[in-house]
N, CA, C and O of each residue as an XYZ file, in Angstrom:
368
protein
N      74.269     92.140     84.983
C      73.362     92.914     84.946
C      72.065     92.127     85.041
O      71.967     91.175     84.268
N      71.082     92.368     85.844
C      69.922     91.807     85.896
C      68.922     92.449     85.414
O      68.859     93.636     85.735
N      67.915     91.939     84.573
C      66.771     92.588     84.204
C      65.631     91.898     84.717
O      65.477     90.689     84.541
N      64.773     92.665     85.388
C      63.781     92.124     86.217
C      62.511     92.938     85.953
O      61.474     92.691     86.569
N      62.582     93.764     85.173
C      61.345     94.656     84.886
C      59.960     94.198     84.411
O      58.905     94.813     84.570
N      60.149     92.923     83.754
C      58.914     92.277     83.227
C      58.491     91.567     84.234
O      57.399     91.048     84.000
N      59.024     91.287     85.503
C      58.404     90.507     86.626
C      57.766     91.398     87.615
O      57.006     90.952     88.473
N      58.081     92.735     87.504
C      57.584     93.618     88.494
C      56.144     93.971     88.487
O      55.556     93.925     87.407
N      55.474     94.335     89.611
C      54.146     94.617     89.473
C      54.195     96.192     89.024
O      55.147     96.908     89.336
N      53.105     96.651     88.281
C      53.204     97.965     87.851
C      53.281     99.029     88.693
O      53.769    100.077     88.269
N      52.855     98.941     89.900
C      53.042     99.995     90.839
C      54.547    100.283     91.204
O      55.084    101.390     91.248
N      55.163     98.953     91.477
C      56.693     98.984     91.842
C      57.560     99.504     90.461
O      58.618    100.123     90.574
N      57.027     99.202     89.307
C      57.822     99.698     88.194
C      57.670    101.166     88.132
O      58.638    101.852     87.805
N      56.508    101.712     88.426
C      56.226    103.284     88.359
C      57.118    103.808     89.427
O      57.635    104.893     89.162
N      57.446    103.218     90.704
C      58.055    103.968     91.606
C      59.608    103.664     91.234
O      60.435    104.513     91.566
N      60.024    102.536     90.584
C      61.569    102.403     90.212
C      61.826    103.506     89.241
O      62.926    104.039     89.389
N      61.091    103.967     88.302
C      61.393    104.815     87.343
C      60.774    106.341     87.617
O      60.761    107.260     86.798
N      60.353    106.363     88.750
C      59.733    107.691     89.047
C      58.878    108.279     88.031
O      59.198    109.311     87.442
N      57.773    107.633     87.807
C      57.043    108.087     86.616
C      55.564    107.920     86.982
O      55.250    107.195     87.926
N      54.709    108.533     86.303
C      53.299    108.453     86.593
C      52.551    107.860     85.318
O      52.839    108.509     84.312
N      51.769    106.924     85.105
C      51.172    106.316     84.044
C      50.265    107.380     83.392
O      50.137    107.340     82.168
N      49.598    108.369     84.135
C      48.534    109.238     83.819
C      49.222    110.447     82.942
O      48.818    110.873     81.860
N      50.436    110.915     83.739
C      50.869    112.141     83.341
C      52.163    111.983     82.780
O      52.659    112.980     82.255
N      52.862    110.825     82.793
C      53.936    110.776     82.230
C      55.357    111.405     82.819
O      55.529    111.420     84.038
N      56.262    111.868     82.013
C      57.526    112.654     82.651
C      57.146    114.194     82.375
O      56.427    114.537     81.437
N      57.670    115.007     83.230
C      57.558    116.385     83.076
C      58.584    116.653     82.001
O      59.477    115.851     81.726
N      58.394    117.964     81.332
C      59.352    118.207     80.397
C      60.921    118.413     80.950
O      61.812    118.336     80.104
N      61.234    118.636     82.155
C      62.513    118.714     82.503
C      63.108    117.351     82.795
O      64.299    117.078     82.644
N      62.059    116.424     83.278
C      62.577    115.207     83.330
C      62.766    114.435     82.107
O      63.648    113.579     82.044
N      61.980    114.693     81.124
C      62.329    114.033     79.829
C      63.508    114.726     79.153
O      64.143    114.083     78.317
N      63.831    115.884     79.417
C      65.033    116.533     78.704
C      66.130    115.906     79.660
O      67.147    115.506     79.093
N      66.064    115.779     80.935
C      67.176    115.055     81.627
C      67.582    113.640     81.189
O      68.747    113.265     81.053
N      66.451    112.881     80.978
C      66.614    111.464     80.374
C      67.230    111.467     78.935
O      68.085    110.632     78.639
N      66.841    112.306     78.138
C      67.341    112.569     76.925
C      68.727    112.956     76.832
O      69.470    112.440     75.997
N      69.126    113.865     77.670
C      70.731    114.090     77.715
C      71.636    112.899     78.486
O      72.826    112.671     78.268
N      70.971    112.362     79.219
C      71.611    111.212     80.032
C      71.818    109.825     79.135
O      72.859    109.169     79.102
N      70.556    109.523     78.398
C      70.717    108.320     77.706
C      70.695    108.364     76.215
O      70.853    107.369     75.508
N      70.482    109.624     75.762
C      70.343    109.947     74.269
C      68.991    109.742     73.545
O      68.023    109.354     74.197
N      68.902    109.965     72.354
C      67.561    109.664     71.803
C      67.044    108.246     71.835
O      67.873    107.339     71.908
N      65.638    107.939     71.783
C      65.327    106.714     71.822
C      65.115    106.329     70.412
O      64.003    106.386     69.887
N      66.343    105.878     69.707
C      66.278    105.598     68.298
C      67.249    104.359     68.143
O      68.221    104.232     68.887
N      66.953    103.466     67.163
C      67.724    102.388     66.762
C      68.895    102.760     66.097
O      68.796    103.676     65.281
N      70.127    102.169     66.303
C      71.126    102.482     65.490
C      71.258    101.495     64.359
O      71.055    100.290     64.512
N      71.639    102.102     63.115
C      71.518    101.266     61.974
C      72.394    100.036     62.057
O      73.346     99.970     62.835
N      72.047     99.071     61.238
C      72.873     97.829     61.469
C      74.239     98.110     60.747
O      74.350     98.964     59.868
N      75.261     97.328     61.188
C      76.538     97.436     60.417
C      76.403     96.844     59.012
O      75.853     95.776     58.742
N      76.958     97.654     58.199
C      76.698     97.308     56.707
C      77.975     96.409     56.341
O      79.060     96.512     56.912
N      77.706     95.576     55.379
C      78.623     94.592     54.795
C      79.348     95.146     53.761
O      78.703     95.856     52.990
N      80.772     94.971     53.502
C      81.346     95.511     52.537
C      81.037     94.791     51.162
O      80.618     93.633     51.153
N      81.230     95.419     50.149
C      80.990     94.937     48.878
C      81.838     93.775     48.596
O      81.337     92.979     47.802
N      82.844     93.521     48.990
C      83.782     92.436     48.946
C      83.086     91.102     49.565
O      82.923     90.092     48.881
N      82.684     91.204     50.954
C      81.957     90.353     51.735
C      80.606     89.811     50.880
O      80.297     88.628     50.739
N      79.955     90.860     50.400
C      78.745     90.558     49.808
C      79.050     89.884     48.348
O      78.133     89.229     47.853
N      80.055     89.982     47.759
C      80.626     89.277     46.410
C      80.958     87.831     47.028
O      80.393     86.871     46.503
N      81.744     87.625     47.997
C      82.188     86.248     48.342
C      80.909     85.389     48.904
O      80.802     84.168     48.792
N      80.026     86.202     49.488
C      78.908     85.343     49.990
C      77.984     84.723     48.712
O      77.510     83.587     48.722
N      77.819     85.717     47.587
C      77.287     85.443     46.483
C      77.990     84.349     45.669
O      77.313     83.584     44.981
N      79.257     84.255     45.721
C      80.216     83.230     45.042
C      80.244     81.967     45.624
O      80.101     80.950     44.946
N      80.424     81.951     46.863
C      80.519     80.634     47.682
C      79.672     80.470     48.597
O      80.101     79.815     49.547
N      78.510     80.858     48.679
C      77.390     80.400     49.627
C      76.229     79.930     48.831
O      75.803     80.423     47.787
N      75.789     78.916     49.471
C      74.290     78.220     49.052
C      74.495     77.695     47.670
O      75.388     76.882     47.431
N      73.699     78.138     46.776
C      73.774     77.485     45.424
C      75.150     77.640     44.541
O      75.574     76.878     43.672
N      75.642     78.708     44.970
C      76.972     78.995     44.275
C      77.976     78.057     44.434
O      78.742     77.867     43.489
N      78.113     77.403     45.519
C      78.978     76.318     45.799
C      78.948     75.116     45.112
O      79.901     74.370     44.887
N      77.561     74.954     44.733
C      77.229     73.616     44.098
C      77.749     74.021     42.387
O      78.312     73.189     41.674
N      77.459     75.320     41.976
C      77.941     75.508     40.710
C      79.554     75.566     40.580
O      80.127     75.285     39.527
N      80.108     75.890     41.554
C      81.617     75.615     41.719
C      82.036     74.047     41.437
O      82.741     73.628     40.519
N      81.444     73.356     42.417
C      81.613     71.881     42.362
C      81.426     71.356     40.886
O      82.356     70.846     40.261
N      80.345     71.493     40.453
C      79.975     71.088     39.063
C      81.019     71.464     37.883
O      81.435     70.687     37.024
N      81.329     72.754     38.026
C      82.371     73.353     37.117
C      83.768     72.625     37.182
O      84.453     72.409     36.182
N      84.107     72.280     38.433
C      85.455     71.475     38.559
C      85.320     70.153     38.053
O      86.180     69.587     37.378
N      84.036     69.591     38.450
C      83.814     68.224     37.812
C      83.843     68.167     36.267
O      84.285     67.194     35.656
N      83.338     69.286     35.671
C      83.452     69.348     34.106
C      84.858     69.338     33.684
O      85.260     68.548     32.830
N      85.633     70.220     34.276
C      87.164     70.360     33.893
C      87.759     69.002     34.064
O      88.357     68.490     33.118
N      87.619     68.310     35.346
C      88.240     67.010     35.391
C      87.878     65.992     34.284
O      88.657     65.227     33.717
N      86.462     66.136     34.069
C      85.902     65.051     32.831
C      86.591     65.399     31.586
O      87.042     64.488     30.892
N      86.742     66.834     31.169
C      87.379     67.289     30.111
C      88.908     66.593     29.996
O      89.369     66.029     29.004
N      89.567     66.800     31.317
C      91.032     66.364     31.339
C      90.943     64.868     31.186
O      91.715     64.417     30.340
N      90.325     64.162     31.690
C      90.110     62.648     31.444
C      90.115     62.270     29.927
O      90.926     61.537     29.362
N      89.166     62.847     29.447
C      88.877     62.717     27.955
C      90.198     63.221     27.023
O      90.484     62.538     26.040
N      90.823     64.159     27.273
C      92.065     64.668     26.679
C      93.242     63.539     26.904
O      93.911     63.142     25.950
N      93.421     63.101     28.116
C      94.321     62.101     28.446
C      94.105     60.667     27.761
O      94.986     59.998     27.221
N      92.758     60.334     27.894
C      92.349     59.076     27.349
C      92.433     58.893     25.963
O      92.949     57.899     25.453
N      91.882     59.936     25.266
C      91.829     59.934     23.696
C      92.978     60.688     23.044
O      93.086     60.621     21.819
N      93.807     61.370     23.729
C      94.857     62.142     23.285
C      94.524     63.138     22.170
O      95.245     63.302     21.186
N      93.284     63.845     22.418
C      92.855     64.720     21.649
C      91.946     65.715     22.223
O      91.621     65.456     23.382
N      91.463     66.752     21.738
C      90.419     67.747     22.383
C      89.099     66.805     22.352
O      88.916     65.927     21.508
N      88.319     67.087     23.275
C      86.905     66.628     23.431
C      86.207     67.256     22.268
O      86.522     68.377     21.870
N      85.352     66.608     21.773
C      84.393     67.032     20.697
C      83.407     67.835     21.476
O      83.282     67.789     22.700
N      82.655     68.643     20.576
C      81.541     69.199     21.048
C      80.297     68.498     20.855
O      79.427     68.870     20.068
N      80.218     67.322     21.698
C      79.031     66.452     21.544
C      77.900     66.683     22.465
O      77.128     65.759     22.720
N      77.737     67.991     23.039
C      76.618     68.283     23.912
C      75.295     68.369     22.958
O      74.193     68.609     23.451
């Protein structure tokens, strides 16, 4: 599909679409275009499911840094327990 309407002169564009810039389309022509092409309206964007939104929040952007730091904290706690054979004290 080649789109070249933006390159055409206005007179050629009016002839291609069989319209008049002063009068526009007649009611019959407008109804025909409406029946053929449907209403001139944007379709709403596809909505993301709640599960996808949740995963994006949990694992995207800053969330992934929080997950990595939480894992590093658990690893540090594990090293403390193994090295000293006791629970780590609350020394924060």
